[in-house]
C-alpha positions, 0 to 999 in steps of 0.5 A: 556584407562580404560574400564570405560572411553571406555564405557563412550566414546562409550556410547556418540557415541550411541554404546553399551558398552559390551553387554548392550543396551543404550537409544538413546539421542534425539539430535533434535534442540529445538525450540527457543522461541521468547523473548522481545529481537530479533536480526535483521539487524543492531543489537538487538531490545527490544520489549514488550511481553504481557500476552496473547502472543502478541509481539510488536516491533516498530520503527525498522530501515530498512534503514539508515536515508535519511538525508543530502547527502542521501536526495532523494537518494535510501535507503541505508543499515541500520547503525548498533547499539551496545546496544539493541535498545528500540522497545517499541514505534514507530518511528516518522512519515515521514515529511508531512503536518499536519491537512489536509484532512478535519474533517474526515481524518486530524491528528495533533500533532504527531512526524515527522522527515526526519529520519523515515524509520522504521517499526513495527512488531506484532506477536503471534508466540511462536518460531523462525521459526514457519513459520506463513504467513506474512502481510505487510501493506503500509499505504495510505494518497495520498503519502503525509501523514500517518504512519504505526504506526497508524494501530493496529495488535491485530485482524489480529495476533489473526487469525494467521499471523505476521503483519508488518507496515512501513513508507516510504518517502512522498511528495517531500521527497519521490517522487522527479525527477530531472536531477541532481538526474538522473545523480547520479543514472544511469539515473533514479530519482523519486519514492524514496518512492517506493524504500523505500517500496522495501527496507522494503520488503528486510528487511522482507525477511531477518529478519521475521523468527526471529519473527516467520514469513515465508519469503516465504509467504508474502502478501502486502496490503494497502489502497488508496495510499497504494493500489496504491503502491500495483499496483506499487509494483506488476508491479515493477521488483525491487520488484519481488520475495519479496511478494507472494500475493497482497491485494489492497483496493481502489486504483490502478495506472492504469490511464495514468501516468506522466513520468520522462523525457517526457512530455505528452498531459496531464502532463509536465515531472516530471524532469521539475516539479522537477526543478521548485520545486528546484528553489522554494526551493532555493528562493532568494539565487538562488542556486538550486544545489543538494548540497545546497538543501540537506543542507536545513532544513526539515521544509523548504522543507515541507513548500515549498511543501505545498505552491506548489499545482502542486508539491503536486498532487498525480498523479505527485508523483509516475511516470514512472521513467524507473527503479522502474516503467519501463513503465506505470503500465497499459501497464505492466499488459496488457503485463502480465509482472506483478508479477504472484501472486494472488490478492484480490482487490476492492473499496467502494461504496461511495468513493467520499462522503467525498471529495466533501467538498474539491472540492466545493471551487474550482469548485462550488456547484451542477451542476456547480461543477459537470461540473467543476470537469468533465472538470478537471478530465475527459475532454474526457467524457464531453457531454457523462455523461447523462446516466451514471451520471444523473445530472438533478438538484443540488442534483442529480448532487452532487451524480453524482459528488461523483460517478464520483470521485469514479469511475475514481479513484477507481472503474475503476482502480480496475476493470482494475487490475482484468481484467489484471490478465487474462494475467497471471496464478494467480487469481483475486478476486474483492470486493465492500464494501457497509457497512455504519460505525456507524458515526453520519453523516453516511447517508451522508457518507455511505460507504466512502473512507477508511470506510473498514479499521476499519473492516480489523484491528478491529479498529471499533471506527475509525473516531469516530464510535460507533460500534454495534454487527453487526459491530463486526461480519462484522469485524471478517468476513473481517479479516478472509477473508483477513487472509485466502487469506494471508495463501492460495492465495484464500479467500474461506474457511470453514465458509466464503462466496463462492467467485468466481475468477473474469474473463471478462466472469463472471464479478464476485465480492463479496459484503461485507457489506449490502448484503454480497455475490457474485454478477456480472457486477458492474457499467458496463455503468460507467466503459465503459465511463471511459474506453473510456475516458482514451483510448482517452487520451492514444491515444493522446500520442501513440505509447508510451503506449500499445493499450487500447484494451489490458488494457480492451477494451470497447467492453468487458465492 
C-alpha cells in the first residue's frame, strides 16, 4: 500500500499520519427533523406542517376496521398500506345517533362509519425523539356519541406537549356482551370500546417518538364518559404501564356497576341484555346468530340501538366483564389495585343544569319531577334529602334536582376517586370548576356540564360563547395547569396557584373559576347522603363487592 493510501486510511481511523495531528470528526448522530411524512405502524402517513411549526396528522388507523367478522371482536392489528396515506383530514366518527343531546350538545351532518378506529396527532416538536410529554384525549358523549377530531390542539401543543385524540367504538357497536361472544373470547365479552382505547394507547407507546413524544410520559385525559373511561383504564390491568398520569373531568365509574353474566338487585346481567338486543336486531327473520348479526348493515344496528332505551343507558355500556374490568372499579380502588399514578380530577359546580330539559318530559316539573328523579336515580335516599337538597317549592326543587343529578353522577364519584388514591403512593388533586362561560343563557346554565372543555383546549367559542379577556386568562391558566401536571405529575409550578394534594384529613380541592384558589370540604352533607345510599345498594348484593367502608366510609364524610 502506498504511503498516501496508508495516510488516508489511518486518518479515517482517527490515527495520526506521520507526526502531524488530525482533527477528530464529530460522529454523533444528527437529530432527524419531523416532516410531513412519518412512518408509523402500517405504513407512512402524510400530514400538514404549518409555518409556525404546528404539525397535524389526522385519521391514522390504530387497528383494523371492526367490520364483518371483526364486528364486536377485540380490536385487531392494523392492516398495512403501501403508498403514503393522506393524513390531512380526520377519519369518520364512529357510528352514533346524530342530533341528540338537546340544543347545547347536539351535532349533526358529520361523516360516520363503522370503520372508525383512527386517531389524530398534534405536535410542535422539531425532531424525532425530542421527548415531549404526551397527552391522549378520550372524548365524552355518554359512550354513545362524540369524536376525537372535534378537539383542537393549538393551545396545549403551544405549551409543550404532543396531543393525541382518538375514536373508539360507541353504543352497542362498542359495548355489547353476549354469551356467544364470550365463548369466542375466552369467556369474556363487552367493553369493546374500552379495548379500543387500550389499543390506541399501545399505538401511542409504539409510535409517538416519531412525532417527538415521550412514550414514557403519557397522560390520559377525558371528560364525562371520557372521564369515566379514565377511571376504567386506571382500574384495568390491560392498560397497566401504558400511561403515567390521569386527568378526569366530570365522570368516574364508581357507582355500583352492571356485570357481564350476573344479575344484581339493580340490573339484569349484561349478557341477557345482549341477547335481547340480538333478538331485536334479528327482527322478523328470527336469526339472532352472531354470523347473521355481523352481516347486517351498520345503519340497521344503529337504528335498533336508538329504538331500544334500555340498550342505550350509559350505565349498561361499560361493565364488569371479568377481563378488561375484572371487578367493580370501586372495589379495585378500595383494594389499591389501580395503577399507581398521579391523578388530577374534578367536576363542575352546575353539572345538572343542562339536563333538566331531558328529564322533565319523563318525571314532570318542579317538586314532582325532583321526587320522580330521586326515586329512579337514588331510591335508597328517598325521605332523607330534606337537609341536603331542600325542595320546599317548585323553583327550589328544580335546583335540588340539578344538584342531585350532579352529585350522584359527578361530584361524589370524583371524591371517591380522590379518596381511594390514599390506597396507593401517588397523589390526587381534586378541583371544582365554577366559571360561567359567556353564553346568552349563562344565568340559567352557570358552570354546566362540559363548560370547562373550552378552557382546557382554548376553544372559547364552544357552545356559542363570546369570550372576554377574563375567559382567555382562565383558559391560559387551566391549560398551563393541565400541561404542568402532564409534565411532572404535579399541578404546582411557577406562576400557578398553590394546590395541595387531596387527603381524607384535609378534604382539599382547588376552585377554578370565580374565586380560584385552594378550598376544603366540598359539599360534605351531600357526599354523605350519596355514600349511604350506594352503601345500601351494594349491601343488597354482598358479598360480591368490597365493603363500602373501604370505598369511603360515611364516618369519614
